[in-house]
C-alpha positions in Angstrom: 0.0 0.0 0.0 1.6 3.2 -1.2 1.3 6.4 0.9 0.2 9.6 -0.6 2.3 12.7 -0.3 1.5 16.4 -0.3 3.9 19.1 -1.5 4.8 21.3 1.5 7.8 23.1 0.1 8.5 26.3 2.1 7.5 29.6 0.7 10.7 31.4 0.0 9.5 34.8 1.2 8.3 33.5 4.6 11.3 31.3 5.2 13.8 34.0 4.3 12.0 36.4 6.7 12.3 33.8 9.5 16.0 33.2 8.8 16.7 36.9 8.8 15.3 37.1 12.3 17.6 34.5 14.0 19.1 37.3 16.2 22.6 37.8 14.8 24.3 40.9 16.0 26.7 42.6 13.5 29.7 41.2 15.3 28.3 37.6 15.4 27.5 37.8 11.7 31.0 39.0 10.8 32.5 36.3 13.0 30.6 33.7 11.0 32.1 35.0 7.8 35.6 35.0 9.4 35.1 31.4 10.4 34.7 30.5 6.7 37.8 32.4 5.8 39.9 30.6 8.4 38.5 27.2 7.2 39.6 28.2 3.7 43.1 28.7 4.9 43.2 32.5 4.9 46.1 34.3 6.7 44.8 37.8 6.2 41.2 38.9 6.6 40.3 42.5 5.8 37.0 44.2 6.8 35.7 47.4 5.4 32.6 48.9 7.1 31.5 52.3 6.1 28.8 54.6 7.4 27.9 56.1 3.9 25.7 58.9 5.3 23.5 56.5 7.3 23.3 53.8 4.5 26.1 51.5 5.8 27.9 48.9 3.7 30.4 46.1 4.6 32.9 43.9 2.9 35.0 41.0 4.0 38.0 40.0 1.9 40.3 37.0 2.6 43.3 35.4 0.9 42.1 31.8 1.3 41.7 29.1 -1.3 38.7 30.6 -3.0 35.9 28.5 -4.7 34.9 27.2 -8.1 31.5 28.1 -9.4 30.1 24.8 -8.4 31.5 25.1 -4.8 30.2 28.7 -4.6 26.7 27.6 -5.6 26.8 24.8 -2.9 28.1 27.4 -0.4 25.0 29.5 -1.1 22.6 26.6 -0.7 20.7 26.7 2.6 21.9 23.8 4.7 25.1 23.2 2.7 26.7 19.9 3.9 24.7 20.1 7.2 25.7 19.5 10.8 26.0 15.7 10.6 28.8 15.5 8.0 32.3 14.7 9.2 34.5 17.8 9.6 38.2 18.3 10.1 39.3 19.8 13.4 40.2 23.0 11.5 36.8 23.4 10.0 34.9 26.0 11.9 31.6 25.4 10.1 28.7 23.7 11.7 25.2 23.8 10.1 26.0 25.0 6.5 23.9 28.1 7.2 26.4 30.6 8.4 27.4 32.7 5.4 23.8 33.0 4.1 21.9 33.5 7.4 24.6 35.7 8.9 24.8 37.9 5.8 21.0 38.1 5.2 20.4 38.9 8.8 22.3 42.2 8.2 21.7 42.9 4.5 18.9 42.2 2.0 21.4 41.8 -0.8 24.8 40.0 -0.5 27.3 39.3 -3.3 30.2 36.8 -3.2 33.2 37.3 -5.5 35.6 34.4 -5.3 38.8 33.6 -7.2 40.3 30.1 -7.6 42.9 28.8 -10.1 43.0 32.2 -11.8 39.3 32.4 -12.5 36.7 34.7 -11.0 33.2 33.7 -10.0 30.4 35.9 -8.7 26.9 35.2 -7.3 24.3 37.3 -5.5 21.5 36.5 -3.1 18.8 39.2 -3.2 15.8 38.9 -0.8 13.5 40.7 -3.3 14.5 38.4 -6.1 14.0 35.2 -4.0 10.6 36.5 -3.0 9.5 36.5 -6.6 11.5 33.6 -8.1 12.2 31.2 -5.3 15.5 29.7 -4.3 17.8 31.2 -6.9 21.1 33.0 -7.0 21.9 35.7 -9.5 25.0 35.7 -11.6 25.8 39.4 -12.4 27.4 40.2 -15.7 30.1 42.4 -14.1 32.1 42.7 -11.0 30.9 45.0 -8.3 32.4 48.5 -7.7 34.5 48.1 -4.5 38.1 48.8 -3.7 38.6 45.2 -2.5 37.7 43.8 -6.0 40.9 44.9 -7.6 42.9 43.6 -4.6 41.2 40.2 -5.0 41.7 39.9 -8.8 45.4 40.6 -8.3 45.7 37.5 -6.2 45.9 33.8 -7.1 42.9 33.0 -4.8 40.6 34.5 -2.2 37.0 35.4 -1.5 35.1 38.7 -1.1 31.7 39.1 0.5 29.8 42.3 0.1 26.7 43.4 2.1 25.2 45.9 -0.3 21.9 46.8 1.3 22.4 46.8 5.1 18.9 47.4 6.5 17.0 48.0 9.7 17.5 44.4 11.0 21.3 44.8 11.2 21.7 47.1 14.3 23.9 49.3 12.1 21.3 50.9 9.9 20.0 54.3 11.1 22.7 55.1 13.6 24.1 58.6 13.8 27.7 58.9 12.7 29.1 59.0 16.3 27.0 56.1 17.4 28.0 54.1 14.3 31.8 54.5 15.0 31.2 53.6 18.6 29.5 50.4 17.4 32.6 49.7 15.3 34.7 49.8 18.4 32.4 47.2 19.9 32.8 45.0 16.8 36.6 45.4 16.9 36.7 44.4 20.6 34.4 41.4 19.9 36.6 40.1 17.1 39.7 40.5 19.2 38.0 38.3 21.9 36.5 35.6 19.7 39.6 35.1 17.5 42.3 35.9 20.1 44.0 32.5 19.8 44.4 33.0 16.0 45.6 36.6 16.2 48.1 35.7 18.9 49.3 32.7 17.0 48.2 30.1 19.7 46.4 28.5 16.8 47.3 29.2 13.1 48.2 32.8 13.1 46.0 35.2 11.2 45.7 38.9 10.8 42.2 40.6 11.0 42.2 44.2 9.7 39.2 46.4 10.3 39.1 49.7 8.3 42.9 49.6 7.8 43.7 48.9 11.5 44.8 45.5 12.8 42.4 44.0 15.4 44.3 43.3 18.7 43.8 40.0 20.6 42.3 40.1 24.0 43.4 37.3 26.4 40.6 36.4 28.8 42.9 34.7 31.2 45.6 37.4 31.4 48.2 34.6 31.2 51.1 37.0 31.1 50.2 38.7 34.4 52.4 37.5 37.3 49.4 37.5 39.7 47.1 35.3 37.6 46.5 31.9 39.3 46.5 29.0 36.9 44.7 26.0 38.5 45.5 22.5 37.3 44.1 21.5 33.9 41.7 18.5 33.8 40.6 16.1 31.1 36.9 15.2 31.1 35.8 12.1 29.2 32.5 12.0 27.4 31.0 9.7 24.7 34.3 8.0 23.8 36.2 11.3 23.5 37.4 14.0 26.0 37.7 17.7 26.4 40.0 19.8 28.6 39.1 22.2 31.4 41.5 24.7 32.9 40.4 27.2 35.6 42.1 30.6 36.2 41.7 33.2 38.9 42.6 36.6 37.7 44.4 39.3 39.8 42.8 41.6 42.3 42.2 45.1 41.1 45.1 46.3 43.2 47.6 44.1 41.3 47.1 46.1 38.0 49.5 49.0 37.5 46.8 51.5 36.4 43.1 51.8 35.8 43.4 51.5 32.0 45.2 48.1 32.4 42.5 46.9 34.8 39.6 47.9 32.5 41.3 46.3 29.5 41.7 43.0 31.4 37.9 43.1 32.1 37.2 42.7 28.4 34.2 43.7 26.3 31.3 44.3 28.6 33.4 44.6 31.7 34.5 42.3 34.6 31.0 41.3 35.7 29.9 40.1 32.2 33.1 38.2 31.5 33.2 35.8 34.4 32.5 32.1 34.1 33.2 29.5 31.4 34.9 30.2 28.1 34.0 27.5 25.6 36.3 27.0 22.6 35.7 24.8 19.5 38.7 24.5 17.2 40.5 27.4 18.9 37.5 29.6 18.1 35.7 31.1 21.2 32.0 30.2 21.3 30.9 31.3 24.8 32.7 34.3 26.3 31.8 34.1 30.0 28.8 32.2 31.3 28.1 29.8 34.2 26.3 27.5 31.7 23.3 27.0 33.9 25.4 25.2 36.5 25.4 25.6 40.3 23.7 22.6 41.9 20.4 23.3 43.6 20.7 27.1 42.9 21.9 28.1 39.4 24.9 30.4 39.6 24.5 34.0 38.4 27.1 36.6 37.7 28.1 38.2 41.0 30.8 40.4 42.3 32.7 37.8 44.3 33.1 35.5 41.3 34.1 38.2 38.8 37.8 37.0 38.9 36.9 33.3 38.0 37.4 32.3 34.4 37.4 28.7 33.2 38.7 27.5 29.8 36.9 24.6 28.0 38.4 23.2 24.8 35.9 21.1 22.8 36.6 18.9 19.7 34.3 19.4 16.8 32.8 15.9 17.3 31.0 17.1 20.4 28.9 19.7 18.6 25.6 17.8 19.0 26.3 16.8 22.7 27.0 20.5 23.6 24.1 21.7 21.5 26.0 24.4 19.6 23.5 26.8 18.1 23.4 28.2 14.5 25.1 31.5 15.5 27.9 29.6 17.3 27.3 31.8 20.3 25.7 29.4 22.8 26.7 26.0 24.2 25.0 23.8 26.8 27.0 21.0 28.6 25.6 17.5 28.4 24.0 16.2 31.6 26.6 13.5 32.1 29.4 16.1 32.7 27.5 18.8 34.5 28.4 17.5 38.0 32.1 17.3 37.1 32.1 20.9 35.7 30.2 22.2 38.7 32.8 20.8 41.1 35.7 22.3 39.0 33.9 25.7 38.9 33.0 25.6 42.6 36.7 25.3 43.5 37.6 28.1 41.1 34.9 30.4 42.5 36.1 29.7 46.0 39.7 30.7 45.0 38.3 33.8 43.3 36.4 34.9 46.4 39.7 34.7 48.4 41.4 37.0 45.9 38.4 39.3 45.7 38.3 39.6 49.5 42.1 40.1 49.5 42.3 43.4 51.4 43.2 42.6 55.0 44.4 39.1 54.2 47.6 39.5 52.4 48.0 38.4 48.8 49.2 35.0 47.7 51.4 35.1 44.6 52.1 32.5 41.9 54.4 29.8 43.4 53.5 30.7 47.0 50.8 28.4 48.4 50.5 30.1 51.8 49.1 33.5 52.5 50.7 35.7 55.2 48.8 36.0 58.5 45.5 37.7 58.1 44.3 40.7 60.1 40.6 39.8 59.5 39.3 36.3 60.0 35.9 35.0 58.8 34.3 32.7 61.3 31.1 30.8 60.3 28.1 31.3 62.5 24.4 30.5 62.6 23.5 33.6 60.6 26.5 33.5 58.2 30.1 34.6 58.5 31.2 36.8 61.3 34.4 38.9 60.8 36.9 39.1 63.6 40.3 40.7 64.0 43.0 38.2 64.4 44.4 38.5 67.9 47.4 36.4 67.0 48.5 38.7 64.2 52.1 40.0 64.9 51.0 43.7 65.0 48.0 43.0 67.2 50.2 40.9 69.6 52.7 43.8 69.8 49.9 46.2 70.7 48.6 43.8 73.3 52.0 43.6 74.9 52.5 47.4 74.8 49.0 48.2 76.1 48.8 48.7 79.9 46.0 46.1 80.1 44.6 43.4 77.9 40.9 44.0 78.4 40.7 47.6 77.1 42.3 46.6 73.8 40.1 43.6 73.4 37.0 45.8 74.1 38.1 48.2 71.3 38.7 45.4 68.9 35.3 43.9 69.7 33.6 47.2 69.2 35.3 47.6 65.8 34.3 44.1 64.8 30.6 44.6 65.7 30.3 47.9 63.9 31.9 47.2 60.5 29.3 48.5 58.0 29.3 45.3 55.9 26.2 46.1 53.9 27.3 49.7 53.1 30.7 48.4 52.0 29.1 45.7 49.8 26.9 48.2 48.1 29.8 50.6 47.4 32.0 47.8 46.1 29.2 46.5 43.8 28.5 50.0 42.5 32.2 50.6 41.7 32.9 47.2 40.2 35.4 46.4 42.9 37.2 48.2 45.7 40.0 50.4 44.4 42.9 51.3 46.7 43.4 55.1 46.5 46.9 56.4 45.8 48.6 57.9 48.8 49.6 61.5 48.5 52.7 63.1 50.1 50.8 64.4 53.1 49.0 61.1 53.6 52.3 59.2 53.5 53.8 61.6 56.1 50.8 61.2 58.4 50.5 57.5 58.0 54.2 56.8 58.4 54.2 58.8 61.7 51.4 56.5 63.0 53.0 53.3 61.8 56.4 54.3 63.2 54.8 54.6 66.6 53.4 51.1 66.1 56.8 49.8 64.8 58.5 50.8 68.1 56.2 48.5 70.0 57.3 45.4 68.0 59.8 43.0 69.7 63.3 44.4 69.8 64.7 41.1 68.4 63.3 42.1 65.0 65.5 43.9 62.5 64.5 47.2 61.0 63.5 45.4 57.7 61.5 42.8 59.6 59.6 45.6 61.5 58.7 47.4 58.3 57.6 44.1 56.6 55.4 43.1 59.6 53.7 46.5 59.6 53.1 46.6 55.8 52.3 42.9 55.5 48.6 43.2 54.7 48.4 46.6 53.0 47.7 46.4 49.2 48.8 48.7 46.4 52.1 50.4 45.7 53.8 50.9 49.1 57.2 51.9 47.9 57.0 55.5 49.0 55.4 54.6 52.3 58.0 51.9 52.9 60.9 54.3 52.3 59.5 56.9 54.7 58.6 54.4 57.4 62.1 52.8 57.2 63.7 56.3 57.6 61.6 57.1 60.7 62.1 53.8 62.4 65.8 53.9 61.6 66.2 57.5 62.9 64.4 56.8 66.2 65.1 53.3 67.7 
């Protein structure tokens, strides 16, 4: 018994409208095109994005292998080879949708010019034409008028993609000139983040050039900073394969030399937005800071105390389905079988990050030093949460106790301080200012503070050398203390 069938071919106009609304941002769409260029073996990728009096245009040129006319037609076919075909580890494609959906999400007309083995091929997708004629690509009878065309035709191979009618869906159309160029800064920062391994040469080195200026890589893990903590890398097995996980705890704000360096380390969107997991596939960053819905009974959210925790995950391309990589390659979801392992790894990293975040008053640990110096403040768990106490065994506190005429008055003063610390007020201020910044000490403040600390230094045991006295007093103070140390050493040395 044969079954009847009914033709339910999609209406081109309706389907194209749906595909155009997938939610690509300009930077995500451009990243998809750069993926294709890297897969084609490109070493230099140039972008030209112009405002054009409020009618923006964009072009992406690479020096990759180019395509024949047959391969170009296949590349413009919706679905292409599809997500289930076997791909090499260097292939950044996924669904066979990227070039078309990314381009048409920004522009209603896109043209591809490609050169391979000395021959030029050109095709255009035009939304208005497909509305009328169905799934067709136009073959223009002449090359488009763009400065990149002559650059391409002078090469042996390469590909140029033009967005000729960028419209209101793009996020670029209709911007005033100043806002447009600010948006370009966002795009530049995004590309430097997504492709930082390629730009830095950690993977195959490439150059990305936007409007004549090279895009600079942004390292999420600040691996060259001496105060970055690298936790042990772990291999997690899943479905006959494995992926690697490496946690990092970034430096406290006080360990950066200036505000500009601190802000740059925060990355696009700032420190709060960039905490969490960084998921890579083929050296290309997919997820740039997310807790991936993990957290046990209560899902973790972005919070101030975890802002220094960043965790690197490297996925092979054969785990795309398990991790549910989306069409835009901007989301990933861990499979259920590994969620517990990832939660445990992240919990340890978050604990370490909280230690560094709450650094002031505890004394910093540096790379290679597993033990922190004695803390002035101690957190003691209680029925209503942590209670913060002053460490009576700290060398400075012990010296004060011995110098004080009686123990009880000093203990009473310390208890009064402990019970009146405005924790909530401090927390609100720190959250508002994205971290607690140690103010720079002026000359008058150094003079006044060094006088006070010199008095304290004279109460320390006489068996300590001058250098040991100074080190003990300044042990837990953050920031640049060179000027204060010099003045304190002078005063203690002059008056034994």
